[in-house]
Structures are given as structure tokens and as C-alpha cells.
C-alpha positions in Angstrom: -11.8 85.6 118.5 -8.3 85.8 116.4 -6.3 85.0 119.0 -8.8 82.2 119.9 -8.3 81.1 116.2 -4.5 81.2 116.6 -4.5 79.3 119.6 -6.5 76.4 118.2 -3.6 76.7 115.3 -1.1 76.5 116.9 -0.4 72.5 117.0 -0.2 72.8 113.0 3.2 73.5 113.2 4.2 70.6 115.0 2.7 67.9 113.4 4.6 66.7 110.1 2.5 65.4 106.9 1.7 61.7 107.6 3.3 59.3 104.9 1.2 57.9 102.1 1.0 54.9 103.3 -1.7 53.8 100.2 1.6 53.8 97.7 2.8 50.2 99.2 -1.0 48.8 99.1 -1.8 49.9 95.6 1.9 48.6 94.8 1.1 45.3 96.2 -2.5 45.3 94.3 -0.7 45.9 90.9 1.5 42.8 91.8 -1.5 40.5 92.9 -4.0 41.7 90.1 -1.0 40.8 88.0 -0.2 37.4 88.9 -4.0 36.8 89.2 -5.2 38.1 85.7 -1.9 35.2 84.6 -3.7 32.7 86.5 -0.2 32.5 88.7 -3.0 32.1 91.0 -6.2 30.6 89.9 -9.5 31.1 90.3 -11.1 29.8 93.9 -7.2 29.4 95.1 -6.2 30.4 98.9 -4.3 33.8 98.7 -1.3 33.0 100.9 -1.4 36.3 102.7 1.6 35.8 104.9 4.0 34.3 102.2 2.9 36.8 99.5 4.0 39.8 102.3 7.4 38.1 102.6 8.1 37.9 99.0 7.2 41.4 98.5 9.3 42.8 101.4 5.9 44.5 103.1 4.2 43.8 106.5 0.8 42.5 106.7 -0.9 45.9 106.7 -0.1 46.8 103.5 -0.9 43.5 102.5 -4.2 43.5 103.6 -5.0 47.0 102.4 -3.9 45.6 98.8 -6.5 42.8 99.7 -9.1 45.2 100.1 -8.7 47.0 96.8 -8.7 43.5 95.1 -12.1 42.7 96.9 -13.9 46.0 95.6 -12.7 45.0 92.0 -14.1 41.5 92.5 -10.8 39.8 92.2 -10.4 38.4 95.3 -12.9 37.4 98.2 -13.4 37.0 101.8 -14.3 34.1 103.7 -16.7 33.4 106.3 -13.8 33.0 108.5 -11.7 35.8 107.0 -9.5 33.8 104.7 -9.2 35.1 101.3 -9.5 33.4 98.0 -9.3 34.5 94.4 -12.6 34.9 93.0 -14.7 32.5 91.3 -18.3 34.0 90.1 -20.2 31.9 88.3 -20.8 32.3 84.4 -24.3 33.6 85.1 -23.0 36.2 87.1 -20.5 37.2 84.9 -22.7 37.1 81.7 -25.2 39.7 83.7 -22.6 42.2 84.7 -21.5 41.9 80.9 -24.7 42.7 79.8 -25.0 45.6 82.1 -21.5 47.0 81.2 -22.2 46.5 77.4 -24.9 48.7 77.8 -22.8 51.2 79.6 -20.2 51.5 76.9 -22.9 51.7 73.9 -24.3 54.9 75.9 -19.9 56.2 76.2 -19.9 55.2 72.2 -23.1 57.5 71.5 -21.8 60.5 74.1 -18.2 60.1 72.5 -19.3 61.0 69.2 -21.0 63.9 70.2 -18.3 65.1 72.8 -15.1 63.7 71.9 -12.3 65.9 70.7 -10.1 65.2 67.7 -7.1 64.2 69.4 -9.3 61.9 71.4 -10.7 60.1 68.6 -7.0 60.1 66.9 -5.6 58.1 70.1 -8.7 55.9 69.9 -7.6 54.6 66.2 -3.9 54.4 67.1 -5.0 52.2 70.0 -6.5 50.3 67.6 -3.3 50.3 65.0 -1.2 49.2 68.1 -3.5 46.0 68.9 -3.6 45.2 65.0 0.0 45.6 64.8 0.9 43.4 67.6 -1.7 41.1 67.9 0.8 38.2 67.2 3.8 39.9 69.2 2.8 41.7 71.9 2.5 39.8 75.8 -1.2 39.2 76.9 -1.4 41.9 79.5 0.6 44.2 77.4 -2.2 43.8 74.6 -4.8 43.9 77.5 -3.8 46.8 78.7 -3.9 48.3 75.5 -7.2 46.9 74.9 -8.5 48.6 77.9 -6.7 51.9 77.2 -8.6 51.8 73.7 -12.2 51.2 75.9 -11.4 54.0 78.4 -10.5 56.6 76.2 -13.9 56.3 74.8 -15.2 56.2 78.1 -13.8 59.3 78.9 -14.6 60.8 75.7 -18.0 60.6 76.7 -18.0 63.8 78.9 -20.2 62.4 81.2 -19.3 62.1 84.8 -21.8 59.5 86.6 -21.5 57.3 83.6 -17.8 57.0 83.9 -17.9 56.2 87.5 -20.4 54.0 87.0 -18.8 52.2 84.0 -15.8 52.4 86.3 -17.4 50.5 89.0 -18.5 47.8 86.7 -15.2 47.2 84.6 -13.4 46.6 88.0 -15.3 43.8 88.9 -14.9 42.3 85.4 -11.2 43.0 84.9 -10.4 39.5 85.0 -13.3 38.2 82.6 -11.9 40.6 80.0 -8.7 39.7 80.5 -9.6 35.8 79.4 -11.7 37.3 77.0 -8.7 39.2 75.5 -6.0 36.7 75.2 -8.0 34.1 73.4 -5.9 33.7 70.2 -8.8 31.5 68.4 -11.4 34.8 68.9 -8.7 37.3 68.6 -9.4 37.8 64.7 -12.9 38.7 65.5 -11.6 40.9 68.3 -9.6 42.7 65.9 -12.4 43.4 63.7 -14.7 44.6 66.1 -12.1 47.3 67.2 -11.7 48.5 64.2 -15.8 48.6 63.6 -15.9 50.9 66.9 -13.1 52.6 65.8 -14.7 53.5 62.2 -17.7 54.3 64.0 -16.6 56.8 66.2 -14.1 58.5 63.6 -17.8 59.0 61.5 -19.5 60.6 64.5 -22.1 57.9 63.9 -23.6 57.8 67.6 -26.1 54.5 66.3 -23.2 52.7 64.9 -21.0 52.9 67.4 -23.3 51.9 70.4 -24.3 49.0 68.3 -20.4 48.3 67.4 -19.6 48.7 71.3 -23.0 46.5 72.5 -21.6 44.0 70.2 -18.4 43.6 71.5 -19.3 43.0 74.9 -21.9 40.4 73.7 -18.6 38.7 72.0 -17.0 38.8 75.4 -19.8 37.1 76.7 -19.5 34.1 74.3 -15.3 34.4 74.4 -16.1 33.7 78.6 -18.5 30.9 77.9 -15.8 29.1 76.2 -13.2 29.6 78.6 -15.3 28.3 81.5 -16.3 25.4 79.3 -12.8 24.4 78.6 -11.6 24.8 82.1 -13.9 22.9 83.8 -13.9 20.1 81.2 -10.2 19.8 81.7 -10.7 19.8 85.1 -12.7 16.6 85.1 -16.5 15.6 86.7 -16.8 16.9 90.5 -16.0 13.9 93.3 -19.4 13.0 94.4 
């Protein structure tokens, strides 16, 4: 029996590990995600797959893998003819997803009050202070990344794996919407005040206040998205008959 196993495993010395093909795809996805978030490629616009592949110096295969990653995140979509375009979900779709995300983050806040370590609470407060101090000077994408790190720390402090995974799936699909809300200057003061309320409630380990603050914060995101949606469509003008 042992000799049979040894014979079956003889091939193992002849095969080298495969290269990590996903690294190029992830790097390409990171670059494309940034272009979409910064609206260098606008909502509803076609993705020039060949031109982007050439610009990034990669083949079409990792580019297609990158597009599939972004499709999972809800940032791009494939048409019936397999052409790729930047996703442009309706306001109603975004509101429904953000309502669910608010409930998830509220529950994360409750659990974080119970399970967060002192180091995690310190990080939540540090990230909040970074946003307060850099509100007027940080680049929009850097501010947004800090914002998402703030929320991600709270989610991870819940210590609930199914909740974290469900939140990850919903949050990925709302990445662009949350960025649009985060970068709105007229609403920045309100956003910062809400973050401070969230941090203070979790620092006090007050589950009810933490959940309420997080749900309220996501409700304001819905309002901010609505404002951006209205502004974008008013600038576009009435649709042609």
C-alpha cells in the first residue's frame, strides 16, 4: 500500500508551483476601481478593455479577471453582448442596499461594545481624529479610505464571522456610493460629527447609542446620495425624446 502511495506521488517532484496569476488581476482591479471612484470613467460609460490592457501593460486575461472582481463589487456590469460598462444603479436600489447596510453596521456597533479590545477602540478614535484633522487637506480618496478603515475596524471588532462576511458583500456593492457621500464637502461637517458620536458611544461601550449612531450615519449617506443623484441628473438635463 505504501509503495502505491509513493508511486502516486512521484509526479509531485516534477511540478513547480504555479505563479500567482491573481496578483496582476488584483492590481488591475485596484487601478480600475480608483478610476471609477474618481469618475475618470463615469457611471454608465463603456470600459475600453483593450485600451486599458495596453495602458497597464497587461494581457487581456488578467484584465478580464479584474473586471470580474469589480463585477462582484457591483462597480461594473456586463451587458447581454458581454460588453462591460460602469454600473449605474438606480437611486431606489442604492437606498435599499444602504438600509440593509445600516442595520448590519448597527449590529456590528452593538457587538463591538462587548467584544472590542482597548486597542481596537483606540484605533477607532485615532482614525476619527485623522479624519477630523485632515478634513480640509486630505485627498478625497485618502479621506475615503480612512473613513472605510474606521467602519471596518468596528465591523471586525464585532467578532461575528457571518456578520462580517455579510457586511463585506453589501459594502463591496456600495463602495462607489459611499465614496460619493464621503467626498461631499457641503455635508462633511455632519459626517465628521456622526463619526465622533459613533466613536464616543463605542468608547463608552454603549450598545444602544452605538447602534443608533451607526444607523443614523447610514441614513445620512442615503440623503447624501440622493443629493448627488439629483445634481448629476439636473446637470445632464432632460433626456432626449
